[in-house]
C-alpha positions as CSV (number, residue, x, y, z in Angstrom):
1,T,-0.2,0.1,0.0
2,V,2.8,2.5,0.9
3,S,4.6,1.6,-2.5
4,V,1.0,2.5,-4.1
5,L,0.6,5.7,-2.5
6,Y,4.1,6.8,-3.2
7,W,4.0,5.6,-6.9
8,K,0.4,7.6,-7.2
9,A,1.9,10.5,-5.8
10,S,4.9,10.4,-7.9
11,T,3.2,10.2,-11.2
12,T,0.0,12.2,-10.6
13,K,0.2,16.2,-10.6
14,H,-2.9,16.4,-8.9
15,T,-3.5,13.9,-6.1
16,P,-5.8,13.3,-3.2
17,Y,-2.6,11.9,-1.3
18,S,-1.0,15.3,-1.3
19,T,-3.3,16.7,1.4
20,T,-1.7,17.4,4.7
21,T,-3.6,14.6,6.8
22,M,-3.3,11.7,4.5
23,G,0.1,12.9,2.8
24,G,1.6,12.9,6.3
25,C,0.0,9.6,7.1
26,A,1.5,8.0,3.6
27,I,4.8,9.5,4.7
28,S,5.0,8.1,8.3
29,C,3.8,4.7,7.1
30,M,7.1,4.8,4.6
31,S,9.1,5.9,7.3
32,M,7.9,2.9,9.5
33,V,8.7,0.4,6.7
34,D,12.2,2.3,6.2
35,Y,13.1,1.7,10.0
36,A,11.9,-1.9,9.7
37,Q,14.3,-2.3,6.8
38,Q,17.5,-0.7,8.1
39,S,20.5,-2.8,8.6
40,E,23.6,-2.3,9.9
41,N,26.1,-1.7,6.6
42,E,28.7,-4.2,7.3
43,M,31.4,-2.0,5.1
44,I,30.7,0.8,7.0
45,K,31.2,-1.0,10.4
46,A,34.2,-2.5,9.3
47,I,36.0,1.0,8.3
48,R,34.9,2.2,11.6
49,E,36.5,-0.6,13.5
50,L,40.0,0.2,12.3
51,G,40.7,2.5,14.8
52,P,42.9,5.9,14.7
53,Q,43.2,7.1,11.3
54,S,47.2,8.0,11.9
55,I,49.4,7.2,14.7
56,E,52.7,8.8,16.3
57,I,56.0,7.3,16.0
58,G,59.2,8.2,17.6
59,T,60.1,11.3,19.3
60,N,61.0,15.0,18.1
61,D,64.5,15.2,19.4
62,G,63.5,18.5,20.9
63,K,62.8,20.2,17.3
64,P,60.2,22.5,16.6
65,E,58.0,20.2,15.1
66,S,55.6,17.7,16.0
67,R,56.7,13.8,16.1
68,I,56.2,11.7,12.9
69,R,52.6,10.2,12.1
70,R,52.0,7.4,9.4
71,S,49.0,5.0,8.7
72,P,48.8,2.6,11.4
73,S,49.1,-0.3,8.7
74,M,52.6,0.6,8.5
75,Q,53.7,0.9,12.4
76,A,56.0,-1.7,12.3
77,L,57.7,-1.0,9.1
78,S,60.9,1.2,8.7
79,Q,61.2,3.8,6.1
80,A,63.4,1.4,4.0
81,D,60.9,-1.1,4.2
82,I,58.2,1.5,3.0
83,F,59.9,2.4,-0.1
84,K,60.7,-1.2,-0.9
85,K,57.3,-2.2,-0.9
86,F,55.7,0.7,-2.9
87,Y,58.6,2.4,-4.8
88,G,58.6,0.5,-8.0
89,G,57.1,-2.8,-6.3
90,E,57.5,-6.1,-8.1
91,H,57.3,-4.4,-11.5
92,G,59.7,-1.6,-11.3
93,S,57.5,0.6,-13.5
94,M,53.9,1.4,-14.4
95,A,54.8,0.2,-17.8
96,I,55.8,-3.4,-16.7
97,A,52.8,-3.6,-14.7
98,L,50.1,-2.5,-17.4
99,E,51.9,-5.1,-20.2
100,E,51.3,-7.5,-17.4
101,M,47.6,-6.7,-17.1
102,C,47.1,-6.5,-21.1
103,K,48.3,-10.0,-21.7
104,K,45.9,-11.2,-18.8
105,L,43.0,-9.7,-20.0
106,G,43.7,-9.5,-23.9
107,S,40.2,-9.0,-25.4
108,A,38.4,-7.4,-22.5
109,R,37.8,-3.6,-23.5
110,A,40.2,-1.0,-21.9
111,M,39.1,2.4,-23.5
112,S,35.6,3.7,-24.9
113,Y,35.3,6.8,-26.4
114,R,32.3,8.5,-28.6
115,P,33.4,10.7,-31.2
116,I,31.4,14.0,-31.8
117,E,29.2,13.9,-34.9
118,K,27.9,17.6,-35.0
119,T,26.8,20.7,-32.6
120,A,23.6,22.2,-32.8
121,K,21.7,25.1,-31.4
122,E,18.0,24.0,-30.7
123,E,15.5,25.5,-28.8
124,L,14.8,24.7,-24.9
125,T,11.9,25.1,-23.2
126,E,12.3,25.0,-19.2
127,N,10.1,26.6,-16.8
128,G,7.9,28.2,-19.4
129,K,11.1,29.9,-20.9
130,T,12.4,29.5,-24.1
131,K,16.1,29.6,-25.3
132,M,18.4,28.5,-27.4
133,W,20.6,25.5,-26.2
134,E,23.5,24.0,-27.6
135,Y,23.5,20.3,-28.1
136,I,26.5,18.0,-28.8
137,Y,25.2,15.1,-31.1
138,L,27.8,11.7,-30.6
139,K,28.6,9.1,-32.6
140,P,28.2,5.1,-31.6
141,T,30.8,4.3,-28.7
142,Q,34.4,3.0,-30.1
143,H,36.0,0.3,-28.1
144,L,39.7,-0.5,-27.5
145,T,40.6,-4.0,-26.0
146,Y,43.5,-4.5,-23.3
147,Q,45.6,-5.9,-26.4
148,Q,44.7,-3.3,-29.1
149,M,45.4,-0.6,-26.4
150,W,48.5,-2.0,-25.9
151,Q,49.6,-2.4,-29.3
152,K,48.6,1.3,-30.1
153,M,51.0,2.4,-27.4
154,M,53.8,0.3,-28.8
155,A,53.0,1.5,-32.0
156,F,53.4,5.1,-31.2
157,G,56.5,4.7,-29.1
158,E,58.1,3.3,-32.3
159,G,56.7,6.0,-34.5
160,L,58.5,8.5,-32.1
161,S,61.9,6.6,-32.3
162,E,61.8,5.5,-36.0
163,T,59.7,8.1,-37.8
164,V,59.6,11.3,-35.7
165,G,63.4,10.3,-34.8
166,L,63.5,11.0,-31.0
167,P,66.0,9.4,-28.9
168,A,65.6,7.8,-25.7
169,G,65.7,10.3,-22.9
170,A,63.8,12.9,-25.2
171,R,61.2,14.5,-23.3
172,V,58.0,14.8,-25.4
173,G,54.8,17.1,-24.6
174,L,51.4,16.0,-23.9
175,Y,49.1,19.2,-24.6
176,E,45.7,17.8,-24.9
177,D,42.3,17.2,-23.2
178,T,41.4,14.1,-21.4
179,R,40.9,11.5,-24.5
180,Y,42.3,7.9,-24.9
181,E,45.1,9.2,-27.2
182,W,46.7,10.9,-24.2
183,M,46.8,7.9,-22.0
184,V,48.1,5.8,-25.3
185,S,50.8,8.5,-26.0
186,C,52.4,8.5,-22.5
187,Y,52.8,5.0,-22.1
188,G,54.0,4.8,-25.9
189,I,56.8,7.6,-24.8
190,W,57.7,5.3,-21.6
191,S,58.0,2.3,-24.1
192,R,61.0,4.0,-25.3
193,K,62.6,5.2,-22.1
194,M,61.4,8.9,-23.0
195,V,60.0,11.3,-20.7
196,G,56.3,12.6,-20.7
197,V,55.9,16.7,-20.1
198,T,52.3,17.5,-19.2
199,V,50.9,20.7,-19.8
200,Y,47.1,21.5,-18.7
201,A,45.4,22.7,-21.8
202,N,44.1,25.7,-20.0
203,L,47.7,26.8,-18.8
204,G,47.5,30.0,-20.6
205,D,49.8,31.0,-23.5
206,D,52.7,32.5,-21.2
207,A,52.9,29.5,-19.1
208,L,52.7,27.0,-22.4
209,V,55.6,28.9,-23.9
210,Y,57.6,29.0,-20.7
211,A,57.2,25.0,-20.6
212,I,58.1,24.4,-24.2
213,K,61.3,26.5,-23.8
214,E,62.3,25.5,-20.2
215,A,61.9,21.7,-21.3
216,E,63.4,22.2,-24.4
217,L,60.7,20.2,-26.4
218,P,61.6,18.3,-29.4
219,A,57.9,17.3,-30.1
220,M,54.5,17.4,-28.7
221,M,51.3,15.7,-29.0
222,L,48.3,17.8,-29.2
223,N,44.8,18.4,-30.9
224,G,45.1,19.9,-34.4
225,K,42.9,22.7,-33.3
226,L,45.8,24.0,-31.2
227,V,48.5,24.0,-33.8
228,G,47.8,27.3,-35.2
229,N,48.4,29.4,-32.1
230,L,51.2,27.1,-30.8
231,I,53.0,27.9,-34.0
232,K,52.4,31.8,-33.7
233,L,53.5,31.3,-29.9
234,C,56.8,30.1,-30.8
235,K,57.3,32.2,-33.4
236,K,56.8,35.1,-31.6
237,A,58.6,33.7,-28.6
238,G,61.6,33.0,-30.8
239,I,61.8,29.3,-30.3
240,A,61.9,26.1,-32.6
241,V,58.3,24.8,-33.2
242,P,58.1,21.2,-32.0
243,K,57.8,18.4,-34.1
244,L,53.7,17.8,-33.5
245,I,51.7,14.6,-33.8
246,V,48.2,16.1,-34.3
247,T,44.8,14.0,-32.7
248,D,42.6,15.8,-34.7
249,A,43.0,17.2,-38.3
250,V,44.5,20.9,-38.3
251,P,41.9,23.1,-39.3
252,A,41.5,24.1,-43.0
253,G,43.3,27.5,-43.7
254,V,45.6,27.1,-40.6
255,D,49.0,28.4,-41.8
256,T,51.4,25.6,-40.4
257,E,54.7,27.6,-41.7
258,G,56.8,24.6,-42.8
259,A,56.3,22.7,-39.0
260,Q,56.7,19.0,-39.1
261,I,53.5,17.6,-38.4
262,W,52.0,14.0,-38.3
263,S,48.7,12.6,-37.8
264,F,48.5,10.2,-34.3
265,D,46.1,7.8,-36.1
266,E,48.4,7.6,-39.5
267,L,51.3,7.5,-37.3
268,C,50.3,4.2,-34.9
269,A,48.9,2.7,-38.5
270,K,52.2,2.7,-39.8
271,H,53.8,1.4,-36.8
272,A,50.8,-1.5,-36.4
273,Q,53.2,-4.2,-36.1
274,A,55.5,-2.7,-33.4
275,R,57.1,-5.0,-30.9
276,T,57.1,-4.4,-27.3
277,P,61.1,-3.0,-26.5
278,E,62.8,-3.6,-23.4
279,L,60.5,-1.3,-21.0
280,P,62.0,0.9,-18.1
281,A,62.5,-1.2,-14.9
282,N,64.6,1.4,-12.8
283,P,62.0,3.0,-10.7
284,K,64.3,5.9,-10.0
285,E,64.4,6.9,-13.7
286,L,62.4,10.2,-14.6
287,A,59.0,9.5,-16.3
288,L,57.1,12.7,-16.3
289,I,57.4,16.4,-15.9
290,M,54.1,17.7,-14.9
291,Y,54.0,21.5,-15.4
292,T,51.9,22.6,-12.8
293,S,50.5,26.5,-12.3
294,G,51.6,28.4,-9.3
295,T,49.5,31.3,-7.4
296,T,52.3,33.5,-8.2
297,G,55.0,33.3,-11.0
298,A,56.3,31.1,-13.7
299,P,54.9,27.6,-13.7
300,K,57.0,24.6,-12.4
301,G,57.9,21.3,-14.0
302,V,57.5,18.7,-11.5
303,M,59.7,15.8,-11.8
304,M,58.4,12.4,-11.2
305,S,60.0,8.7,-11.2
306,H,58.6,5.7,-12.5
307,G,58.8,4.7,-8.6
308,N,56.6,7.8,-7.5
309,I,54.0,7.1,-10.1
310,Y,53.9,3.2,-9.1
311,A,53.8,4.1,-5.6
312,T,50.7,6.5,-5.8
313,V,48.6,3.9,-7.9
314,F,49.3,1.1,-5.8
315,G,49.5,2.9,-2.4
316,L,45.8,4.9,-3.2
317,R,44.6,1.7,-4.9
318,R,45.1,-0.2,-1.6
319,R,42.8,2.4,0.0
320,L,40.0,2.6,-2.5
321,D,39.7,-1.1,-2.9
322,Q,38.0,-0.9,1.0
323,V,35.0,0.1,-1.2
324,L,35.6,-1.0,-5.1
325,G,36.1,-4.5,-3.5
326,D,37.5,-7.8,-5.1
327,V,38.4,-7.8,-8.8
328,N,36.4,-10.2,-11.0
329,Y,38.8,-10.4,-14.0
330,D,36.1,-12.7,-15.9
331,A,33.4,-10.3,-15.6
332,S,31.0,-10.0,-18.8
333,E,30.9,-6.7,-20.6
334,E,28.2,-5.4,-18.8
335,E,29.3,-6.2,-15.7
336,Q,32.9,-4.8,-16.2
337,E,33.8,-2.2,-14.1
338,S,34.3,1.4,-15.7
339,Y,35.3,4.8,-14.9
340,L,34.3,7.8,-16.2
341,G,37.6,10.1,-17.4
342,V,36.5,14.1,-17.3
343,L,39.4,15.8,-15.2
344,P,42.6,16.9,-17.0
345,L,45.0,14.1,-17.4
346,A,47.7,16.6,-16.6
347,H,46.3,16.5,-13.3
348,I,47.9,13.9,-11.1
349,L,44.6,12.7,-9.7
350,E,42.9,12.0,-12.9
351,F,46.2,10.1,-14.0
352,A,46.4,7.8,-10.9
353,A,42.8,7.3,-11.0
354,E,42.7,5.8,-15.0
355,N,45.8,3.7,-14.1
356,I,44.0,2.3,-10.6
357,L,41.0,1.3,-13.0
358,L,43.6,-0.1,-15.5
359,M,45.2,-2.3,-12.9
360,R,41.8,-3.5,-11.9
361,G,41.0,-4.8,-15.1
362,G,38.2,-2.0,-15.8
363,R,37.3,0.2,-18.8
364,I,38.1,3.6,-19.1
365,G,35.2,5.7,-20.6
366,Y,36.3,9.1,-22.0
367,G,34.0,11.9,-21.7
368,T,33.9,15.7,-21.4
369,P,32.6,18.2,-18.8
370,R,29.7,19.2,-21.5
371,T,28.6,15.7,-22.2
372,L,28.3,14.2,-18.6
373,T,24.7,14.3,-18.3
374,D,21.5,14.4,-20.8
375,T,21.3,18.1,-20.4
376,S,23.3,18.7,-23.4
377,A,24.7,15.3,-25.0
378,R,22.5,13.5,-27.8
379,P,21.4,10.7,-27.5
380,H,22.3,10.7,-23.7
381,G,25.2,11.7,-21.6
382,D,28.4,10.1,-20.6
383,F,27.6,8.7,-17.1
384,K,24.8,6.7,-18.4
385,E,26.9,5.4,-21.4
386,F,29.6,4.3,-19.3
387,R,28.0,3.6,-16.6
388,P,31.1,4.2,-13.9
389,I,32.0,2.3,-10.5
390,F,33.6,5.3,-9.3
391,F,34.3,8.8,-10.7
392,A,36.9,11.5,-9.6
393,G,36.2,15.1,-10.0
394,V,36.7,18.6,-8.7
395,P,34.2,20.5,-6.5
396,R,32.5,22.5,-9.3
397,I,31.6,19.4,-11.1
398,F,29.8,17.7,-8.1
399,D,28.1,21.3,-7.5
400,T,26.6,21.3,-10.6
401,I,25.7,17.6,-10.3
402,K,23.9,18.5,-6.8
403,K,22.1,21.3,-8.7
404,A,20.9,19.0,-11.5
405,V,19.2,16.7,-8.7
406,E,18.2,19.3,-6.9
407,G,16.5,21.2,-10.2
408,K,14.4,17.6,-10.8
409,L,12.8,18.2,-7.1
410,P,9.3,19.0,-6.5
411,A,8.7,22.6,-5.1
412,K,8.7,22.5,-1.2
413,G,5.5,21.5,0.5
414,E,4.3,19.1,-2.4
415,F,3.9,15.5,-1.1
416,R,6.8,14.2,-3.4
417,R,9.1,16.6,-1.9
418,R,8.2,16.1,1.5
419,V,8.8,12.2,0.8
420,F,12.3,13.3,-0.5
421,D,13.1,15.5,2.5
422,R,12.1,12.9,4.9
423,A,14.1,10.2,3.0
424,Y,17.3,12.5,3.2
425,E,17.2,13.4,7.0
426,E,16.4,9.6,7.9
427,R,19.4,8.4,5.6
428,K,21.6,10.8,6.9
429,A,20.9,9.8,10.5
430,A,21.1,6.1,9.6
431,L,24.8,6.5,8.0
432,A,25.8,8.6,11.0
433,K,25.0,5.4,13.0
434,G,26.6,3.0,10.3
435,F,23.2,1.9,9.0
436,D,21.7,1.6,5.5
437,T,18.4,2.4,4.5
438,P,17.4,0.1,1.3
439,Y,13.8,1.2,1.4
440,W,14.7,4.7,0.7
441,N,17.5,4.0,-1.2
442,D,15.1,2.0,-3.7
443,R,11.9,4.4,-3.5
444,V,13.5,7.6,-3.5
445,F,16.9,7.8,-4.6
446,A,17.0,5.3,-7.3
447,N,16.4,8.2,-10.1
448,P,19.3,10.3,-8.6
449,R,21.6,7.4,-8.7
450,E,20.7,7.0,-12.3
451,L,22.4,10.4,-13.1
452,L,26.0,8.8,-12.2
453,G,24.7,5.5,-14.3
454,G,23.3,3.7,-11.6
455,R,26.5,1.7,-10.1
456,C,28.7,4.4,-8.6
457,R,30.0,2.7,-5.5
458,L,32.9,5.6,-5.0
459,I,33.0,9.6,-5.7
460,V,36.6,11.0,-5.1
461,S,37.0,14.9,-4.9
462,G,40.2,16.7,-5.2
463,G,42.0,20.2,-5.9
464,A,40.0,22.3,-3.4
465,P,37.8,21.8,-0.5
466,M,34.5,20.5,-1.4
467,S,31.6,22.4,0.3
468,S,30.0,20.9,3.4
469,D,26.4,20.8,1.6
470,T,27.5,19.4,-1.5
471,Y,29.8,16.8,0.5
472,E,26.5,15.8,2.4
473,F,24.1,15.9,-0.2
474,L,26.3,13.4,-2.5
475,S,26.7,11.2,0.4
476,V,23.0,10.5,1.3
477,V,21.4,11.0,-2.5
478,F,24.0,8.8,-4.4
479,C,24.0,6.0,-1.9
480,C,28.0,5.4,-2.3
481,A,31.0,6.2,-0.3
482,V,32.1,10.0,-1.1
483,S,35.8,10.8,0.0
484,Q,38.0,13.9,-0.3
485,G,41.7,13.6,-0.6
486,Y,44.6,15.7,0.1
487,G,48.2,15.9,-1.8
488,L,49.7,17.8,-4.4
489,T,51.7,17.3,-8.0
490,E,55.0,17.6,-5.9
491,T,53.7,14.5,-3.6
492,C,52.3,12.6,-6.6
493,A,48.9,13.2,-5.4
494,A,48.9,10.4,-2.5
495,T,49.1,11.9,1.2
496,S,45.7,11.2,2.6
497,I,42.0,10.6,2.2
498,Q,38.9,10.5,4.1
499,R,37.7,7.3,5.4
500,F,34.5,6.1,3.5
501,Y,31.1,6.9,4.7
502,D,32.6,9.3,7.4
503,L,30.1,12.1,7.4
504,Q,33.0,14.5,9.2
505,K,33.3,17.0,6.1
506,E,36.0,19.2,7.3
507,N,39.0,17.1,7.3
508,V,41.2,15.4,4.5
509,G,41.2,12.0,6.2
510,G,43.8,9.8,7.6
511,L,47.0,8.9,6.3
512,L,47.7,6.7,3.1
513,S,50.3,3.9,3.4
514,V,52.8,5.3,1.1
515,C,53.8,8.7,3.3
516,E,54.5,9.6,6.8
517,V,53.6,13.3,8.0
518,K,55.0,15.8,10.6
519,L,53.9,19.7,11.6
520,R,56.9,22.4,11.7
521,D,56.2,25.0,13.6
522,V,55.8,28.2,11.5
523,D,54.6,31.4,13.4
524,P,51.8,31.8,14.5
525,W,51.4,27.9,14.4
526,K,53.0,25.5,16.8
527,H,53.0,21.8,17.2
528,T,52.5,22.3,21.0
529,D,49.2,24.0,20.3
530,Q,46.0,22.9,22.4
531,P,43.8,21.3,21.8
532,H,45.3,20.1,18.5
533,P,48.9,20.1,17.3
534,R,49.2,22.6,14.1
535,G,52.2,23.5,12.0
536,E,53.4,23.6,8.4
537,V,52.7,20.0,6.8
538,L,56.0,18.1,5.7
539,I,55.4,14.8,4.0
540,R,58.2,11.9,3.2
541,G,57.8,8.8,1.4
542,P,58.0,7.0,-1.9
543,T,55.6,9.5,-3.6
544,I,57.6,12.4,-3.1
545,T,59.1,13.6,-6.7
546,Q,62.6,14.4,-7.8
547,G,62.2,18.2,-7.6
548,Y,61.2,21.2,-10.0
549,Y,63.1,20.7,-13.5
550,K,65.9,23.2,-13.8
551,Q,64.7,25.3,-10.8
552,P,67.1,24.5,-8.2
553,E,66.6,27.3,-5.9
554,K,63.0,26.3,-5.6
555,T,63.9,22.6,-5.2
556,K,66.2,23.6,-2.5
557,E,63.4,25.8,-0.8
558,A,60.6,22.7,-0.8
559,F,62.4,19.6,-0.8
560,L,64.6,19.4,2.1
561,D,67.7,17.5,2.5
562,D,66.3,14.4,4.6
563,G,63.7,13.4,2.1
564,W,60.6,15.8,3.5
565,F,58.8,18.1,1.1
566,A,57.6,21.3,2.8
567,T,54.2,21.8,1.4
568,G,53.5,25.5,2.5
569,D,50.1,24.1,3.9
570,V,49.3,24.6,7.5
571,G,47.7,21.7,9.1
572,M,46.3,20.2,12.4
573,F,45.8,16.5,13.7
574,A,42.3,15.8,15.4
575,A,42.3,13.4,18.1
576,D,41.4,10.7,15.8
577,G,44.3,10.9,13.6
578,T,42.5,12.5,11.0
579,L,44.5,15.9,9.0
580,K,42.9,19.0,8.7
581,I,44.3,21.7,6.1
582,I,43.6,25.1,7.8
583,G,45.5,27.7,5.7
584,R,48.8,28.2,3.9
585,T,51.9,29.8,5.2
586,K,52.2,32.5,2.7
587,A,48.4,33.2,2.8
588,L,49.2,35.0,6.2
589,A,48.7,38.5,6.1
590,K,49.0,41.2,9.1
591,N,46.4,43.9,9.7
592,S,47.6,47.3,11.1
593,H,47.5,45.7,14.8
594,G,49.8,42.9,13.9
595,E,46.9,40.4,14.0
596,Y,47.5,37.6,11.8
597,I,44.5,36.6,9.2
598,A,45.0,33.0,7.6
599,M,43.1,34.2,4.3
600,E,42.9,30.4,2.8
601,S,41.7,29.2,6.2
602,L,39.0,31.9,6.7
603,E,37.6,31.5,2.9
604,S,37.6,27.8,3.2
605,L,35.1,28.6,6.1
606,L,33.3,31.5,4.7
607,V,32.6,29.7,1.0
608,Q,30.3,27.4,3.3
609,N,27.7,30.4,3.6
610,D,24.6,30.0,1.9
611,L,25.3,33.0,-0.5
612,A,28.9,32.0,-1.5
613,M,29.7,29.9,-4.8
614,P,32.2,27.3,-4.4
615,N,35.8,29.0,-4.5
616,G,34.0,32.2,-4.4
617,V,35.5,34.0,-1.7
618,C,38.5,36.2,-1.5
619,I,39.6,37.5,1.8
620,L,41.0,41.2,1.7
621,V,43.7,42.5,4.1
622,D,45.0,46.0,4.3
623,S,48.0,46.0,6.7
624,H,47.1,49.9,7.3
625,E,43.7,48.7,8.5
626,A,42.3,46.9,11.7
627,F,39.6,45.4,9.8
628,I,39.1,42.8,6.6
629,C,36.9,42.7,3.6
630,A,36.1,40.0,1.3
631,L,34.4,39.5,-2.4
632,V,32.3,36.9,-2.6
633,L,30.7,35.3,-5.6
634,T,26.8,34.2,-5.7
635,D,24.5,33.4,-8.6
636,E,20.5,34.2,-9.2
637,A,19.4,31.4,-7.1
638,K,21.4,31.9,-3.9
639,A,21.1,35.9,-4.1
640,M,17.3,35.9,-4.7
641,K,17.0,33.4,-2.2
642,F,19.0,35.3,0.1
643,A,17.0,38.5,-0.2
644,Q,13.7,36.9,0.2
645,A,14.8,35.4,3.6
646,N,16.2,38.9,4.7
647,N,13.0,40.7,3.2
648,I,15.1,42.9,0.8
649,S,13.3,43.8,-2.6
650,G,15.3,43.8,-5.9
651,S,16.0,42.3,-9.0
652,W,18.9,40.2,-10.3
653,P,21.7,41.2,-10.6
654,D,21.0,45.0,-9.3
655,V,20.0,43.5,-6.0
656,L,23.8,42.8,-5.2
657,E,24.6,46.7,-5.2
658,Q,21.7,47.6,-2.5
659,K,23.1,48.6,0.8
660,D,20.5,46.7,2.3
661,F,21.6,43.3,0.7
662,R,25.2,44.1,1.3
663,K,24.7,44.7,5.2
664,A,22.6,41.5,5.3
665,A,25.8,39.5,3.5
666,V,28.2,41.3,5.9
667,A,26.0,40.2,8.9
668,S,25.5,36.4,7.5
669,L,29.4,35.8,6.9
670,Q,30.1,37.4,10.4
671,A,27.4,35.0,11.8
672,T,29.2,32.0,9.8
673,A,32.5,32.9,11.4
674,K,31.5,33.5,14.8
675,A,29.7,30.0,14.5
676,A,33.1,28.5,13.9
677,G,34.7,30.3,16.9
678,R,36.7,32.8,14.9
679,K,38.3,36.5,16.5
680,P,36.9,39.4,16.0
681,F,39.4,40.6,13.9
682,E,38.8,37.8,11.6
683,M,35.2,39.1,10.9
684,V,34.5,40.9,7.6
685,K,33.2,44.6,7.9
686,N,32.5,44.9,4.0
687,V,31.5,42.9,1.3
688,A,31.2,43.2,-2.4
689,V,29.1,40.4,-3.9
690,L,29.4,40.0,-7.2
691,S,27.9,37.8,-10.3
692,D,31.2,37.0,-12.2
693,E,33.0,33.6,-12.7
694,W,36.4,33.1,-11.4
695,T,38.0,29.9,-13.4
696,P,41.3,29.2,-14.8
697,E,40.6,30.2,-18.3
698,N,40.0,33.7,-17.3
699,G,43.2,33.9,-15.0
700,I,41.5,34.5,-11.6
701,L,42.4,30.5,-10.5
702,T,45.1,28.7,-11.0
703,A,44.7,25.2,-13.0
704,A,44.1,23.6,-9.7
705,S,41.2,25.9,-8.5
706,K,43.7,27.9,-6.4
707,L,43.0,32.0,-6.3
708,R,45.6,34.3,-7.9
709,R,45.3,37.0,-5.6
710,S,47.4,39.2,-7.7
711,E,44.9,38.8,-10.6
712,V,42.2,39.6,-8.3
713,D,44.1,42.6,-7.0
714,K,44.4,43.7,-10.8
715,K,40.9,42.9,-11.6
716,Y,39.0,44.5,-8.8
717,K,41.5,47.5,-7.7
718,D,38.7,50.0,-7.4
719,I,36.1,48.1,-5.8
720,I,38.7,46.9,-3.0
721,A,39.7,50.5,-2.3
722,K,36.2,51.6,-2.1
723,L,35.4,48.8,0.5
724,F,38.1,49.8,2.7
725,K,37.2,53.4,2.2
726,E,33.3,53.3,2.6
727,T,31.1,52.5,5.6
728,L,27.8,50.5,5.2
């Protein structure tokens, strides 16, 4: 009866069951059925019985730093034992490990992709409004088996050696979006003992030229549409144009000015019979130079050895396997594990995630941020096509997914919405106790789960902190484990990750087995602070990379003589051994009273305010003033909801400049800070609420979604000056 009631309410616009009495009765009945069916989640139980998430070892020998912390699973091992276990392991490199997997799986699918057929603008009617919307039409899915993938990797490598004419040790640029050719090219480069040099596709022209010049690239793999601009940039900078291998055709009319260009497909076809050469087996050999954009100055090329990458893949897999479970290498095509690749492969998190799935015998489905869902993709989105078991992304992607689900919910007060809200609260409470809610999972959350393909067991977020609301929403609605991790390009990503099904949102979890961490005193944070030790996060282990390419001074500053890497991040260890990042050593500013303001720490707190967008708060400090101000990004939905809640009239976007709106925004931000125990000098006194976007493309954020404060200062110079002068 309960199922029928809910079904009728879900499918009938005007239903007698939506009255307060009958509707409330039906919801109570459903709640009772759910409670009766709740059962202890064995996976959550097992994870929560693991004990502390990091432990202290040794002493600090009187130094101004904490004792060393590591994963409890590594308690009995020496540093040498940890290196031996993970640095290259039993294979020496990922190339040898993948060759072994390809021999084992042969005809199983390894990579899938959908070529674009066309894009078309069509009318879309939404909420009674009609607008033009661009749809991307995709061709049928193409597949590569493990055997075909490996053969293409070997063909590309032989092509680099014999046709392009590159010797062992040559540095080859990878300047392309995430697609199967990127991964094939990388392993092809390694097969000939060359070095891959990765550059974000959105790194910017100046940074691109810098990387080409510093790394002295003799060749690059890139998309044909980028060739014209690349040639112009090289000519303007007075540097030789590298030999180019293009994944798509160079657009008609582009003057290639005599550059040497090969088609990726033709190069691989020419060397289709390539044999596997002697693969790199020395874990100390250089494998990748990953260029990472800094918040200031030129980009830095992080040198990763084969051992670093191997340690990251197998160290991170060790933790992810807790949720992903045992591998069934004999699974049918329908049951085979899959992963949806969307993040830039020049991001170490995406690179590691894809390799983990390959080591589990899974299939990587390559998508794009624009074709994730049915909203813009035809015949359907990437999630529906590839049905991933796990997915790695950045907070912006997950905020978009959350909005997509919320946009399909009925209005507040309607029967179906009341059912959803009850299910949400009861599932959240059950998860906190370690229980599952099979009734609500099937009756209410099945449709949202289909948005991610219906099979997702794990969501991993990196690059920036995920908002608390989004973290909780994903955990409850998608009925899967959600986890945030912490790491840097310099640490090959793998440092810590939250325990799965842990609804504590404010930490980055416990330490992975491949690293050790200690906190170094840096004013005003001390390892003796109570109740929790604080300080700069220092990391050691087999994932610590070899330094910055051709930048010895910066290498010496961050890569310490005794194997530790100084992150520049300020951390704090909680009683349960979890690590929390609370700021940056260089994101400190003093006000006129000499009081320190940890800007990133405060920003990560205030971004949780209902008015703020993800990565949408910038704290402003003037050394001549005793107070601070802020820039806050918002959108129409958040702003108008905020205005309504505060009885403020006005229309979008003009309302953002109204004095009463800004006063209310200041009060709200102060309330958020006060609730977190912040001090009076950490309360913003003035704010500019903006409808702008901050992205890597417009230069306000780095490719890793960190604020470029110098660019903010330039763009908003007049607004910032006004904030410190006016009185609200």
